[in-house]
N, CA, C and O atoms as a GROMACS GRO file, in nm:
protein
  436
    1MET      N    1  -2.057   0.861  -0.366
    1MET     CA    2  -2.037   0.846  -0.224
    1MET      C    3  -1.912   0.762  -0.195
    1MET      O    4  -1.827   0.802  -0.115
    2TYR      N    5  -1.903   0.646  -0.262
    2TYR     CA    6  -1.786   0.561  -0.242
    2TYR      C    7  -1.659   0.630  -0.292
    2TYR      O    8  -1.551   0.615  -0.234
    3PHE      N    9  -1.673   0.703  -0.401
    3PHE     CA   10  -1.558   0.774  -0.457
    3PHE      C   11  -1.502   0.872  -0.355
    3PHE      O   12  -1.381   0.880  -0.334
    4LEU      N   13  -1.592   0.948  -0.290
    4LEU     CA   14  -1.546   1.046  -0.191
    4LEU      C   15  -1.482   0.978  -0.070
    4LEU      O   16  -1.384   1.028  -0.014
    5THR      N   17  -1.537   0.864  -0.031
    5THR     CA   18  -1.477   0.789   0.080
    5THR      C   19  -1.337   0.742   0.044
    5THR      O   20  -1.244   0.755   0.123
    6GLY      N   21  -1.322   0.686  -0.076
    6GLY     CA   22  -1.190   0.641  -0.121
    6GLY      C   23  -1.092   0.756  -0.134
    6GLY      O   24  -0.976   0.744  -0.095
    7LEU      N   25  -1.140   0.867  -0.189
    7LEU     CA   26  -1.054   0.985  -0.204
    7LEU      C   27  -1.011   1.038  -0.068
    7LEU      O   28  -0.895   1.076  -0.049
    8THR      N   29  -1.104   1.041   0.028
    8THR     CA   30  -1.072   1.089   0.162
    8THR      C   31  -0.968   1.000   0.229
    8THR      O   32  -0.873   1.048   0.290
    9GLN      N   33  -0.987   0.868   0.217
    9GLN     CA   34  -0.890   0.775   0.276
    9GLN      C   35  -0.754   0.788   0.209
    9GLN      O   36  -0.650   0.782   0.275
   10GLY      N   37  -0.755   0.805   0.077
   10GLY     CA   38  -0.629   0.820   0.005
   10GLY      C   39  -0.556   0.947   0.043
   10GLY      O   40  -0.434   0.946   0.063
   11LEU      N   41  -0.630   1.057   0.053
   11LEU     CA   42  -0.567   1.184   0.092
   11LEU      C   43  -0.516   1.178   0.235
   11LEU      O   44  -0.412   1.235   0.267
   12SER      N   45  -0.588   1.108   0.321
   12SER     CA   46  -0.544   1.093   0.459
   12SER      C   47  -0.412   1.014   0.465
   12SER      O   48  -0.319   1.054   0.535
   13GLY      N   49  -0.405   0.904   0.391
   13GLY     CA   50  -0.281   0.826   0.386
   13GLY      C   51  -0.166   0.905   0.327
   13GLY      O   52  -0.053   0.895   0.375
   14PHE      N   53  -0.194   0.982   0.224
   14PHE     CA   54  -0.090   1.065   0.162
   14PHE      C   55  -0.039   1.170   0.259
   14PHE      O   56   0.081   1.194   0.269
   15GLY      N   57  -0.132   1.235   0.330
   15GLY     CA   58  -0.092   1.336   0.429
   15GLY      C   59  -0.008   1.277   0.540
   15GLY      O   60   0.090   1.337   0.584
   16LEU      N   61  -0.047   1.158   0.587
   16LEU     CA   62   0.031   1.093   0.693
   16LEU      C   63   0.170   1.053   0.645
   16LEU      O   64   0.267   1.060   0.721
   17SER      N   65   0.181   1.013   0.519
   17SER     CA   66   0.313   0.978   0.467
   17SER      C   67   0.401   1.102   0.453
   17SER      O   68   0.521   1.095   0.478
   18LEU      N   69   0.342   1.215   0.414
   18LEU     CA   70   0.420   1.340   0.410
   18LEU      C   71   0.466   1.380   0.549
   18LEU      O   72   0.581   1.422   0.567
   19LEU      N   73   0.378   1.368   0.646
   19LEU     CA   74   0.413   1.401   0.783
   19LEU      C   75   0.523   1.307   0.834
   19LEU      O   76   0.616   1.352   0.902
   20GLY      N   77   0.512   1.180   0.803
   20GLY     CA   78   0.615   1.083   0.843
   20GLY      C   79   0.748   1.112   0.778
   20GLY      O   80   0.853   1.092   0.839
   21ALA      N   81   0.745   1.159   0.653
   21ALA     CA   82   0.869   1.191   0.583
   21ALA      C   83   0.940   1.308   0.649
   21ALA      O   84   1.062   1.306   0.668
   22VAL      N   85   0.864   1.410   0.684
   22VAL     CA   86   0.924   1.528   0.749
   22VAL      C   87   0.974   1.491   0.888
   22VAL      O   88   1.082   1.534   0.929
   23ALA      N   89   0.897   1.411   0.960
   23ALA     CA   90   0.938   1.370   1.095
   23ALA      C   91   1.062   1.281   1.088
   23ALA      O   92   1.144   1.282   1.181
   24GLY      N   93   1.078   1.205   0.981
   24GLY     CA   94   1.193   1.116   0.967
   24GLY      C   95   1.325   1.190   0.957
   24GLY      O   96   1.429   1.138   0.997
   25ILE      N   97   1.322   1.313   0.904
   25ILE     CA   98   1.445   1.393   0.895
   25ILE      C   99   1.500   1.421   1.035
   25ILE      O  100   1.622   1.424   1.054
   26VAL      N  101   1.412   1.440   1.131
   26VAL     CA  102   1.454   1.468   1.268
   26VAL      C  103   1.473   1.338   1.346
   26VAL      O  104   1.567   1.324   1.423
   27ASP      N  105   1.382   1.243   1.324
   27ASP     CA  106   1.381   1.120   1.403
   27ASP      C  107   1.501   1.029   1.375
   27ASP      O  108   1.558   0.973   1.469
   28GLN      N  109   1.539   1.014   1.251
   28GLN     CA  110   1.649   0.923   1.217
   28GLN      C  111   1.783   0.965   1.281
   28GLN      O  112   1.851   0.880   1.338
   29PRO      N  113   1.824   1.092   1.274
   29PRO     CA  114   1.948   1.131   1.343
   29PRO      C  115   1.941   1.113   1.495
   29PRO      O  116   2.040   1.075   1.558
   30ILE      N  117   1.824   1.139   1.554
   30ILE     CA  118   1.809   1.122   1.699
   30ILE      C  119   1.826   0.975   1.736
   30ILE      O  120   1.890   0.944   1.836
   31GLN      N  121   1.769   0.886   1.658
   31GLN     CA  122   1.787   0.743   1.685
   31GLN      C  123   1.935   0.703   1.673
   31GLN      O  124   1.984   0.621   1.751
   32GLY      N  125   2.005   0.761   1.576
   32GLY     CA  126   2.147   0.734   1.562
   32GLY      C  127   2.227   0.781   1.682
   32GLY      O  128   2.319   0.712   1.726
   33ILE      N  129   2.194   0.897   1.734
   33ILE     CA  130   2.262   0.951   1.852
   33ILE      C  131   2.238   0.861   1.973
   33ILE      O  132   2.330   0.836   2.051
   34GLN      N  133   2.116   0.812   1.987
   34GLN     CA  134   2.085   0.727   2.101
   34GLN      C  135   2.160   0.594   2.096
   34GLN      O  136   2.193   0.537   2.200
   35ARG      N  137   2.188   0.544   1.976
   35ARG     CA  138   2.259   0.418   1.963
   35ARG      C  139   2.411   0.433   1.970
   35ARG      O  140   2.482   0.334   1.989
   36ALA      N  141   2.461   0.554   1.956
   36ALA     CA  142   2.606   0.576   1.950
   36ALA      C  143   2.670   0.557   2.086
   36ALA      O  144   2.614   0.591   2.190
   37ALA      N  145   2.791   0.501   2.083
   37ALA     CA  146   2.865   0.475   2.208
   37ALA      C  147   2.964   0.587   2.238
   37ALA      O  148   2.984   0.622   2.355
   38ASP      N  149   3.027   0.644   2.134
   38ASP     CA  150   3.124   0.751   2.158
   38ASP      C  151   3.098   0.864   2.058
   38ASP      O  152   3.009   0.855   1.974
   39ALA      N  153   3.178   0.972   2.069
   39ALA     CA  154   3.155   1.093   1.989
   39ALA      C  155   3.177   1.066   1.840
   39ALA      O  156   3.104   1.119   1.756
   40ARG      N  157   3.277   0.985   1.807
   40ARG     CA  158   3.305   0.958   1.665
   40ARG      C  159   3.192   0.879   1.601
   40ARG      O  160   3.150   0.907   1.489
   41GLU      N  161   3.145   0.780   1.674
   41GLU     CA  162   3.032   0.701   1.625
   41GLU      C  163   2.905   0.787   1.618
   41GLU      O  164   2.819   0.766   1.532
   42MET      N  165   2.894   0.883   1.709
   42MET     CA  166   2.778   0.971   1.712
   42MET      C  167   2.774   1.057   1.586
   42MET      O  168   2.667   1.073   1.526
   43ALA      N  169   2.887   1.112   1.544
   43ALA     CA  170   2.891   1.196   1.424
   43ALA      C  171   2.855   1.114   1.301
   43ALA      O  172   2.782   1.160   1.213
   44SER      N  173   2.907   0.993   1.295
   44SER     CA  174   2.877   0.906   1.183
   44SER      C  175   2.729   0.869   1.180
   44SER      O  176   2.668   0.867   1.073
   45SER      N  177   2.672   0.841   1.296
   45SER     CA  178   2.531   0.801   1.300
   45SER      C  179   2.438   0.918   1.269
   45SER      O  180   2.330   0.898   1.215
   46VAL      N  181   2.480   1.041   1.303
   46VAL     CA  182   2.399   1.159   1.268
   46VAL      C  183   2.396   1.176   1.116
   46VAL      O  184   2.290   1.203   1.058
   47ILE      N  185   2.510   1.161   1.051
   47ILE     CA  186   2.516   1.174   0.905
   47ILE      C  187   2.434   1.064   0.838
   47ILE      O  188   2.360   1.090   0.743
   48THR      N  189   2.446   0.943   0.889
   48THR     CA  190   2.366   0.831   0.836
   48THR      C  191   2.217   0.857   0.859
   48THR      O  192   2.136   0.831   0.771
   49GLY      N  193   2.183   0.906   0.976
   49GLY     CA  194   2.042   0.936   1.007
   49GLY      C  195   1.984   1.043   0.917
   49GLY      O  196   1.869   1.032   0.874
   50VAL      N  197   2.062   1.146   0.889
   50VAL     CA  198   2.015   1.252   0.798
   50VAL      C  199   1.994   1.193   0.658
   50VAL      O  200   1.897   1.226   0.590
   51GLY      N  201   2.086   1.107   0.615
   51GLY     CA  202   2.071   1.042   0.485
   51GLY      C  203   1.945   0.957   0.477
   51GLY      O  204   1.872   0.963   0.378
   52LYS      N  205   1.919   0.879   0.582
   52LYS     CA  206   1.797   0.798   0.586
   52LYS      C  207   1.673   0.887   0.587
   52LYS      O  208   1.573   0.856   0.522
   53GLY      N  209   1.680   0.996   0.661
   53GLY     CA  210   1.566   1.088   0.666
   53GLY      C  211   1.538   1.151   0.531
   53GLY      O  212   1.423   1.164   0.490
   54LEU      N  213   1.644   1.191   0.460
   54LEU     CA  214   1.626   1.250   0.327
   54LEU      C  215   1.576   1.147   0.226
   54LEU      O  216   1.498   1.180   0.137
   55LEU      N  217   1.620   1.023   0.241
   55LEU     CA  218   1.568   0.917   0.155
   55LEU      C  219   1.419   0.895   0.181
   55LEU      O  220   1.343   0.870   0.088
   56GLY      N  221   1.379   0.905   0.307
   56GLY     CA  222   1.238   0.893   0.342
   56GLY      C  223   1.154   1.006   0.287
   56GLY      O  224   1.036   0.986   0.257
   57VAL      N  225   1.214   1.124   0.272
   57VAL     CA  226   1.142   1.238   0.214
   57VAL      C  227   1.103   1.208   0.069
   57VAL      O  228   1.001   1.257   0.020
   58VAL      N  229   1.183   1.127   0.002
   58VAL     CA  230   1.152   1.091  -0.137
   58VAL      C  231   1.058   0.972  -0.143
   58VAL      O  232   0.959   0.975  -0.217
   59THR      N  233   1.087   0.868  -0.066
   59THR     CA  234   1.012   0.743  -0.080
   59THR      C  235   0.875   0.744  -0.014
   59THR      O  236   0.781   0.688  -0.069
   60LYS      N  237   0.861   0.807   0.100
   60LYS     CA  238   0.731   0.804   0.170
   60LYS      C  239   0.621   0.877   0.092
   60LYS      O  240   0.510   0.824   0.085
   61PRO      N  241   0.646   0.993   0.034
   61PRO     CA  242   0.540   1.054  -0.046
   61PRO      C  243   0.503   0.972  -0.170
   61PRO      O  244   0.388   0.974  -0.213
   62ILE      N  245   0.600   0.901  -0.226
   62ILE     CA  246   0.568   0.815  -0.340
   62ILE      C  247   0.472   0.705  -0.296
   62ILE      O  248   0.374   0.676  -0.365
   63GLY      N  249   0.500   0.645  -0.184
   63GLY     CA  250   0.409   0.543  -0.129
   63GLY      C  251   0.273   0.601  -0.096
   63GLY      O  252   0.171   0.536  -0.119
   64GLY      N  253   0.271   0.722  -0.043
   64GLY     CA  254   0.144   0.788  -0.014
   64GLY      C  255   0.065   0.818  -0.139
   64GLY      O  256  -0.058   0.806  -0.140
   65ALA      N  257   0.134   0.859  -0.246
   65ALA     CA  258   0.066   0.886  -0.373
   65ALA      C  259   0.008   0.758  -0.430
   65ALA      O  260  -0.102   0.759  -0.486
   66MET      N  261   0.081   0.648  -0.416
   66MET     CA  262   0.028   0.519  -0.463
   66MET      C  263  -0.095   0.478  -0.383
   66MET      O  264  -0.190   0.423  -0.438
   67GLU      N  265  -0.092   0.504  -0.254
   67GLU     CA  266  -0.209   0.474  -0.170
   67GLU      C  267  -0.327   0.562  -0.210
   67GLU      O  268  -0.441   0.516  -0.211
   68LEU      N  269  -0.302   0.687  -0.242
   68LEU     CA  270  -0.408   0.777  -0.288
   68LEU      C  271  -0.473   0.723  -0.414
   68LEU      O  272  -0.596   0.719  -0.424
   69VAL      N  273  -0.393   0.681  -0.510
   69VAL     CA  274  -0.446   0.626  -0.635
   69VAL      C  275  -0.524   0.497  -0.606
   69VAL      O  276  -0.633   0.476  -0.660
   70SER      N  277  -0.469   0.412  -0.521
   70SER     CA  278  -0.532   0.285  -0.489
   70SER      C  279  -0.667   0.304  -0.420
   70SER      O  280  -0.766   0.243  -0.459
   71GLN      N  281  -0.670   0.387  -0.319
   71GLN     CA  282  -0.793   0.409  -0.244
   71GLN      C  283  -0.900   0.476  -0.330
   71GLN      O  284  -1.018   0.442  -0.322
   72THR      N  285  -0.859   0.572  -0.412
   72THR     CA  286  -0.954   0.639  -0.500
   72THR      C  287  -1.009   0.540  -0.603
   72THR      O  288  -1.129   0.540  -0.631
   73GLY      N  289  -0.923   0.459  -0.659
   73GLY     CA  290  -0.967   0.357  -0.754
   73GLY      C  291  -1.062   0.257  -0.690
   73GLY      O  292  -1.160   0.216  -0.752
   74GLN      N  293  -1.032   0.218  -0.566
   74GLN     CA  294  -1.121   0.126  -0.495
   74GLN      C  295  -1.257   0.190  -0.472
   74GLN      O  296  -1.360   0.124  -0.482
   75GLY      N  297  -1.258   0.319  -0.441
   75GLY     CA  298  -1.385   0.391  -0.424
   75GLY      C  299  -1.465   0.395  -0.553
   75GLY      O  300  -1.587   0.380  -0.551
   76ILE      N  301  -1.397   0.415  -0.664
   76ILE     CA  302  -1.464   0.416  -0.794
   76ILE      C  303  -1.523   0.278  -0.822
   76ILE      O  304  -1.638   0.267  -0.867
   77LEU      N  305  -1.447   0.172  -0.797
   77LEU     CA  306  -1.497   0.037  -0.820
   77LEU      C  307  -1.617   0.005  -0.733
   77LEU      O  308  -1.714  -0.055  -0.779
   78GLU      N  309  -1.611   0.046  -0.607
   78GLU     CA  310  -1.725   0.024  -0.517
   78GLU      C  311  -1.847   0.100  -0.564
   78GLU      O  312  -1.959   0.048  -0.562
   79GLY      N  313  -1.827   0.224  -0.607
   79GLY     CA  314  -1.939   0.307  -0.651
   79GLY      C  315  -2.006   0.256  -0.776
   79GLY      O  316  -2.127   0.270  -0.791
   80THR      N  317  -1.930   0.198  -0.867
   80THR     CA  318  -1.988   0.148  -0.991
   80THR      C  319  -2.034   0.004  -0.980
   80THR      O  320  -2.099  -0.047  -1.072
   81GLY      N  321  -2.003  -0.062  -0.870
   81GLY     CA  322  -2.043  -0.201  -0.851
   81GLY      C  323  -1.951  -0.300  -0.918
   81GLY      O  324  -1.984  -0.419  -0.926
   82LEU      N  325  -1.839  -0.256  -0.966
   82LEU     CA  326  -1.746  -0.345  -1.035
   82LEU      C  327  -1.652  -0.419  -0.941
   82LEU      O  328  -1.572  -0.501  -0.986
   83SER      N  329  -1.660  -0.393  -0.812
   83SER     CA  330  -1.570  -0.459  -0.718
   83SER      C  331  -1.615  -0.600  -0.683
   83SER      O  332  -1.538  -0.679  -0.629
   84LYS      N  333  -1.740  -0.634  -0.714
   84LYS     CA  334  -1.791  -0.767  -0.684
   84LYS      C  335  -1.752  -0.864  -0.794
   84LYS      O  336  -1.772  -0.836  -0.912
   85LEU      N  337  -1.696  -0.977  -0.755
   85LEU     CA  338  -1.658  -1.079  -0.852
   85LEU      C  339  -1.783  -1.152  -0.899
   85LEU      O  340  -1.876  -1.173  -0.821
   86PRO      N  341  -1.786  -1.192  -1.025
   86PRO     CA  342  -1.902  -1.266  -1.072
   86PRO      C  343  -1.909  -1.404  -1.007
   86PRO      O  344  -1.807  -1.461  -0.970
   87GLU      N  345  -2.031  -1.456  -0.992
   87GLU     CA  346  -2.048  -1.587  -0.932
   87GLU      C  347  -2.014  -1.694  -1.034
   87GLU      O  348  -2.041  -1.680  -1.154
   88ARG      N  349  -1.954  -1.802  -0.986
   88ARG     CA  350  -1.921  -1.913  -1.073
   88ARG      C  351  -2.048  -1.986  -1.111
   88ARG      O  352  -2.140  -1.998  -1.030
   89LEU      N  353  -2.055  -2.036  -1.233
   89LEU     CA  354  -2.170  -2.113  -1.276
   89LEU      C  355  -2.174  -2.249  -1.207
   89LEU      O  356  -2.280  -2.300  -1.174
   90PHE      N  357  -2.055  -2.307  -1.186
   90PHE     CA  358  -2.046  -2.437  -1.123
   90PHE      C  359  -1.945  -2.427  -1.010
   90PHE      O  360  -1.834  -2.378  -1.031
   91PRO      N  361  -1.981  -2.472  -0.892
   91PRO     CA  362  -1.887  -2.464  -0.780
   91PRO      C  363  -1.760  -2.544  -0.806
   91PRO      O  364  -1.762  -2.645  -0.877
   92VAL      N  365  -1.652  -2.499  -0.749
   92VAL     CA  366  -1.525  -2.569  -0.762
   92VAL      C  367  -1.538  -2.703  -0.691
   92VAL      O  368  -1.592  -2.709  -0.580
   93GLY      N  369  -1.490  -2.810  -0.754
   93GLY     CA  370  -1.495  -2.941  -0.692
   93GLY      C  371  -1.620  -3.019  -0.727
   93GLY      O  372  -1.640  -3.129  -0.676
   94GLU      N  373  -1.704  -2.964  -0.815
   94GLU     CA  374  -1.822  -3.038  -0.856
   94GLU      C  375  -1.777  -3.162  -0.932
   94GLU      O  376  -1.666  -3.165  -0.985
   95SER      N  377  -1.860  -3.260  -0.936
   95SER     CA  378  -1.826  -3.389  -0.996
   95SER      C  379  -1.761  -3.373  -1.133
   95SER      O  380  -1.816  -3.307  -1.221
   96LEU      N  381  -1.646  -3.433  -1.149
   96LEU     CA  382  -1.576  -3.425  -1.277
   96LEU      C  383  -1.626  -3.529  -1.377
   96LEU      O  384  -1.580  -3.533  -1.490
   97SER      N  385  -1.722  -3.612  -1.334
   97SER     CA  386  -1.775  -3.710  -1.428
   97SER      C  387  -1.859  -3.642  -1.535
   97SER      O  388  -1.876  -3.695  -1.645
   98LEU      N  389  -1.911  -3.524  -1.503
   98LEU     CA  390  -1.992  -3.451  -1.599
   98LEU      C  391  -1.908  -3.370  -1.697
   98LEU      O  392  -1.953  -3.337  -1.806
   99CYS      N  393  -1.789  -3.340  -1.658
   99CYS     CA  394  -1.704  -3.258  -1.744
   99CYS      C  395  -1.559  -3.296  -1.725
   99CYS      O  396  -1.520  -3.347  -1.619
  100SER      N  397  -1.480  -3.273  -1.826
  100SER     CA  398  -1.338  -3.302  -1.814
  100SER      C  399  -1.265  -3.178  -1.766
  100SER      O  400  -1.328  -3.085  -1.717
  101LYS      N  401  -1.136  -3.177  -1.777
  101LYS     CA  402  -1.058  -3.063  -1.730
  101LYS      C  403  -1.071  -2.943  -1.823
  101LYS      O  404  -1.024  -2.834  -1.791
  102ASN      N  405  -1.135  -2.962  -1.937
  102ASN     CA  406  -1.160  -2.850  -2.027
  102ASN      C  407  -1.276  -2.767  -1.975
  102ASN      O  408  -1.321  -2.786  -1.862
  103SER      N  409  -1.322  -2.679  -2.055
  103SER     CA  410  -1.430  -2.589  -2.015
  103SER      C  411  -1.554  -2.666  -1.973
  103SER      O  412  -1.600  -2.756  -2.043
  104GLN      N  413  -1.608  -2.631  -1.858
  104GLN     CA  414  -1.728  -2.696  -1.809
  104GLN      C  415  -1.848  -2.665  -1.897
  104GLN      O  416  -1.934  -2.751  -1.917
  105LEU      N  417  -1.856  -2.547  -1.949
  105LEU     CA  418  -1.969  -2.509  -2.033
  105LEU      C  419  -1.973  -2.587  -2.164
  105LEU      O  420  -2.078  -2.600  -2.227
  106LYS      N  421  -1.862  -2.637  -2.204
  106LYS     CA  422  -1.852  -2.712  -2.328
  106LYS      C  423  -1.926  -2.845  -2.319
  106LYS      O  424  -1.982  -2.892  -2.419
  107TYR      N  425  -1.927  -2.904  -2.200
  107TYR     CA  426  -1.982  -3.038  -2.184
  107TYR      C  427  -2.118  -3.039  -2.114
  107TYR      O  428  -2.194  -3.134  -2.132
  108ILE      N  429  -2.149  -2.939  -2.035
  108ILE     CA  430  -2.276  -2.938  -1.961
  108ILE      C  431  -2.369  -2.841  -2.032
  108ILE      O  432  -2.342  -2.722  -2.039
  109TRP      N  433  -2.480  -2.894  -2.083
  109TRP     CA  434  -2.573  -2.809  -2.156
  109TRP      C  435  -2.688  -2.780  -2.071
  109TRP      O  436  -2.780  -2.709  -2.113
   0.00000   0.00000   0.00000
């Protein structure tokens, strides 16, 4: 159950990153045009925007794939019960008169 939830969240994030990458190809040049003051600056900003959009086509899916792996792994950990940290035997800050800075188990029987 947890595995499917993690997989679903991971696939959703991956899909959104792919969609964002494709949208960036169009969005980045448009933002450059809006910021441009004259025609020469506009041409330069369109080329820069296309470059940024194409860079996003490579980087955003990589980030989405990492999120897919992360979310799926988290689902596996939740499903197997391995996501819970073990409880400490002795709370942090307990009296140091009973034990030194070495292992607490060494001195407290």
